[in-house]
N, C-alpha and C positions, 0 to 999 in steps of 0.2 A: 251816804247810807246805801246807795245802790251799786252793785256790780252788775254789769250788763252781759247777759249770755242768752242767746236765742236757742231754744230747744224746739225742734220741729214737732215732737210728739206732745208738747206741753198744751197747745190750744185744744187739740182733739181730746186728750185725756181729761182736761179740766172743764171744758164746755160740757162734757158728758158726766158731770159730777152727780149723776143720778145714782145715789148710793143704795146698795141692797140692804140697808138697815142692819148692818152688823150680823150677817149670816142668818137672817130670818128666812125660814123655809116657806112658811105660809103667810098669806096676806094677813096683816093685823088691822085693827081699826086705827083710824088716824090719831086719836089721842095716845094710844099705846106706842105707835111709831114715833110720834113727836117726842115723847118722854125718853124713848130709847136712843134717838140720834141727837137730841139737843146738846148733850155734852161735847159733841164734836164741833159745834159752832162757836165762834168767838165774836166779840165786838172789838173793833179796831179804832183807835184814836191816834191822830198824827198832830205834830206840833212844829212850829217854825223855830228859828234860831233864838228867838226871845222867849220861847216857852209858850207862845200863844197858840191856841187850837187852830188847826188848819181844816181838817176834815174828819168825819167819822164814817165808818163802813162796817162791813162784815167779812168774815172769812171762816175757814174750816181747817181742821187738822188733816193733813195728808199722811203724815208720819209723825211720830213723837218729835216735838220741838220744831216742826215745820208746818207753817200755815199758808194756805193759798188765799189770795184776795185779788181784786182788780188792781192793776198798776196805777190807775188814776187815784186810787185811795191813798197811796203812799208816795206818789210822785212829788218831789220838791220838799218832802219832810226831812227835818234834821233829826227828829226823834219820833218813835212810834211805840205804842204799847197795845197789848191785847188784854181783853178781860174775858175770862171763861164764863160760860152760861150754865155751869154744872150745879148751880145752887149756892156755891161758895163765893162766886164773883171775885176771884183773885185776879190781880193785875200783874202782868209780866212784860218785861221790856223786849222789844224787837232788836236783835243784834245786827241786822242788815238783811240784804237780799241775796238769796242763793241763786236764783234764776229769774229772768225777765223775758216776757214775750211781748214786745211792743205792739205788733199787729193784733194779737189776741187780747191785749189789755190785761195781762195776767202777771202776777208776781208771786214767787215762792219766798216766804220770809223765814228767817232763822230766829226762833224765839228762845230766850233764856228762861228755862223753867225746869222743874223736876220732870224727868221723862215719864214717870208714872201718872202725872197729872194730865197728860195728853190723851185724848180719846180719838184715835185715828178713824178716818172715814174710808170705807172701801168703795172704789170706783166701779161703776157698771162696766161690763165687758161687751155689751151689745147696745146698739142704738134703741131708743124707745120707739113705740108705735105711735102714730098720730092718733089722738083721742085718748091716750093713756093718762090716767090721773097722776098728778104730781103735787108736791107741796114745797114751800120755801120757808126756811127759818132765817131771820135776819134781825136787823136793828134799825128799822125805818124811823127817821126823825128822832133817833136816840132812844126809841122804845125797844129795849133789848129783849131778844128772844121772841119777837112777834112771828106768828105763823100765818101764811096765806096759802091758798090752794088754787088749783086750776087744772088745765090739761095741756098736753103737748099738742099745739095747733099745727105744727109743721116741722119737718126736718129738711133743711135746705143745704145744698152743696155750694161751697164757695169755690169757684174755679181755681185749680192748681193749688189748693190750700187744704181746707178742712170743712167740716159740716157744722152748721149752726142749728141749735134746737130752739124753736120759737115756742114760747109758753104763754098762757093766758093769766097766770098768777100775777097779781099786782106787785110791782117793784117800785119802791119809793126811795128818796134820798136816804142813804144810810144802809140800804140793802145791797149796795154794790159789793160784790165778793161773796154773797150768800150762796150756799150750795142748793142745788135743786135735787129733791129726793123723789123716787118713785114709791109705790106702795109695797114693794117687795122687800 
């Protein structure tokens, strides 16, 4: 299922998945923002060669037909599928991996689905400020579309590599691969 390609920009771009909520100019209240960006988030399920479930996680559309998640969510899977959180709950097969970043624990998945069903997420162009409010939408413990919030507690430099954004929002099993949104 995996083709392995290391992209140097991949960890920085995706660790910074603080999306500006689809061109919102003004800050909105949290319920309105959640409603606006939730269609960009997906639930991911993986299976072994016998069709037995391996792991569940979360992900988000980067571009139509392309979903970002954590590599450990899909590692070792023979089959994977995504389920949209747009209210229709459609399931679509994953056709493989387009890019992998082992060090950053990231995977870019190729998803077989109508392109108009994808709701892409726009990545932030700047690092967040410490103390900035954030929220996460994911699938902790298979509870699809759950929202948690917190703040950016620190932005840390990894020597000779990239930056890590430390957050206080609770992350449980099944949230792996979830995007982190700011309030813009």
